[in-house]
N, C-alpha and C positions, 0 to 999 in steps of 0.2 A: 733299232738294233740290227747290226749286220747279221748275216746268216752264221749260225753257229757252226762249229766243227762236229760236235756231238750233241744228239738230242737223247736226253734221259727220260725214259718212259716208266712212270711209276703208277701202277694200279693200286687202289686202296679200298678197302671195305671195313668200316668201323675201326679205323687205325689211330684214333686219338691218343692212345697211350704211347705209340711207337714212331709216328710219322715225323715228328720234329727232329729226332736224331737221324733219320734217313735223309730228310731234306738238307739238313746242315752238313751232312757228309758229302752230299753232291756239290755244295758250294765250297767245300774245301779243295776241290779239284781245280788245279791251275791250267785249264784248257777252256777255250771259247765253247760255251754250252748253253743249252736251254733245258729247263725241266718242265715236262708235262705230267701233271697229276690227273689221273683219270679215276674220279670218285664214283664207285659202283653202287650208287644210292646208299651211302652210309646213313645210319640212323642215330649216330652218336654225334659228338662235337669235332669230328675231323675238319670240317670247313672252318670252324672257329679257330682251331689251332693253327690253320694255314693263313689266317688273316694277315699276319705281319709280313708275309711274302707276296701278298696280292699285288702290290704296287711295283714290283721288280719287273723290268722289261724282259728278263729271261726266265719268268715263271709264268706258266700257263695252267689254269685249272679248268677242268671240264667235269661236268656231272652227267652221267648217263641218265636217260629218260626212264629206264628200267634196269633192274639188276641182271646183268648178262654174263658175269664171270670174269676171271682174271685174264683168259686167253682173248676174249673179244675186246676187253679193255686195252689190252697191250696192242692189239691190232689197230684200234683206233688211234692210239697214240703214234704208232709207226705211220699211219696215213697222214696224220697232222704234222709230222716231224719235218724240220727243214735241215737238219744237220746231215753231213755226209755218212756218219755212223750213228747207230742206235746202241744205246746201253740200257739194259733192264735193271730195275732195282725195285724189289718189293718193299712195301712200307714199313715192314717189321724188321728188314735187315739194314746193314750200313756198310759203308767203305772206309778205309783208311786213306790217308793222303798219298797222292802220287799214282793211285790206281789207273785212272784214265790215261795218264801221260805214258806210263809204262806200257799199256797195251797199245797205244797208238804207235808208239816206237816200234814195237814188235811187229805189228801188221804192216807199217811201212817197210820194214827190213825184210820180212818174209814174203810180202805179196799175198798173204793169206786173207780171207774175208771175215773170219771169226777168231776171237781170242777169248779164253776164260782163264780164271785164277784159281789158286787154292783158297780154302776157306776154314776159319776157326768156327767151331760150333760153339753156340752160346745158349745159356739157359733162357727161359722166357723173361726173367728179370734183367737180362743183359750181361750177367756175369758169365765168365768163361767156363765151358763144360769140360775143358781139358782135353779136347779132342780136335785134331787138325786133319783135314781131307786134302790130300795132295792132288796135283793134276800134272799130267805128262807134258814135256816140252812140245811134243807133236802128238795130236790125237787123230787117228785115222778113222775112216768110216767103220772099219772092222773092229777097232778098239771100242768104238762107241756102241756097236752092236753087243759087244760083250758086257758092258755096263756104262751107264750114263755117268761119265765123270765131268760133265759140263753143267754147272749149276746156273740157273737162269739169272739170278742177281749177280752173277760175275760176268756176264756175257757183254762183250762189245763186238758188234757185227756191222757190216757195210749195210747201209740203207737199202741198197737195191736187192740184196740177198734176203733181208727181213721182209721186203714187200713181195718178193718173188714166192717166198715160202711162209706164209702167215701161220699163226697158231691155230690148229683146227682139231676138231674131235674132243669135246670136253669129256668124254667118257674114257679117254686115255690120258696119259701124261703129254699134254699137247706141246710143251716145250721140248721134251725129248724127241718127239716126232719131228719137230721143226729142225732140230739140230741134224738129225739123221739125214733129212732131205737136202739140208744145205751142204752138209759133207759130201753126200753122194754126188751132188752136182758140181760143187766147186773144189773139192779136194780136202785135204786134212786141215784141221783147226789148229791154231797156236795156243800153247798154255804157258802161263807164268806161275811157277811153283812157289808162290808167296801168298801169305794170308792177307790179300787185300780186302777180302770179303769177310765180314762177321755175320754169320748166318744163325738167325734166332730159331730155335726149336720150339714152335708153338703148337698147341694141341689142335688148332684149327686147320693145320696144313694137310693137303691131300695125302701126303706120304706117311702121315702119322697112323693111319689105319692100314695095317700091313696087309691084310687080306684084300681090302679094296685096291691098294696100291698094287698088289701082285697082278689083279685082274687087268687093272689099266696098263701095266707094263706089257703083258701079253697082247693086249689089243694094239699096242704100238707096232709090234712086229707084223701082226696081221694087216694093219693099215698100210705098212711098208710093202705088202704084197707077198709075205712069205707064207709057205704052206704051214698048216698047224703043227706038223711034227718039227719042221725046222724052227718055227717060233718057239716050241717048247724047249728045244736045245738052247737057243739063245736066252730064254727065260731062266733056265737052270744056271747058266753062267751069271746072269744078272743078279739072281738071288744069292749065289755064293759071295759075289762081291759085296752085296748089301750086308751080308752077315759080318764080313771082314770090316767093312766101313764103320758100322755102328757097334761094334763088339765092345 
């Protein structure tokens, strides 16, 4: 197989109920790609569900020796990726057709290194929750400090940027921290305000425990080097946006 244009990195832990839908949505994308599934020591039938894809040249399955979390699993996928671009997709989310092509076109036109999209919120059973989360056409570093409008499963980013700023600090929102570092270094991100991402609201997600999520968000600002008072100001803005987003 020739080198793909996009490497899709999909961490999974006990995702037997959802991952097939996620994988199928990747292969609906009409761009040269590879899919790297990083199994974080699943104890269910995740690997069995993935068996039909194992013979594909554009499918790569890796299993961690020990459970290390989504951030480390994503970083491993990025290191193994051969594509010019990295796309992240969690195993319980999925994309609609045309997502990657639209993002590639925007990045080529704008010269930016990162692009995210809008998303429809979905119930755990995959039915629509009736809520759409938009994204601005241009997301600046200051915009992102005010609130994280970039969802991980919607991101397409240049491989060199993903490798330069891996996801770190599991006690924070490590993806938010990575986006802030990337935008601070490379400049604004692009956004496509269309629901190319279907985002499943599961009880296992980090953001579902609001008090824990709040503490993790505050730590993001501290890891970015901001004073506690300044971090508190950013956090208040983040919290107000969060109330609006999930109202």
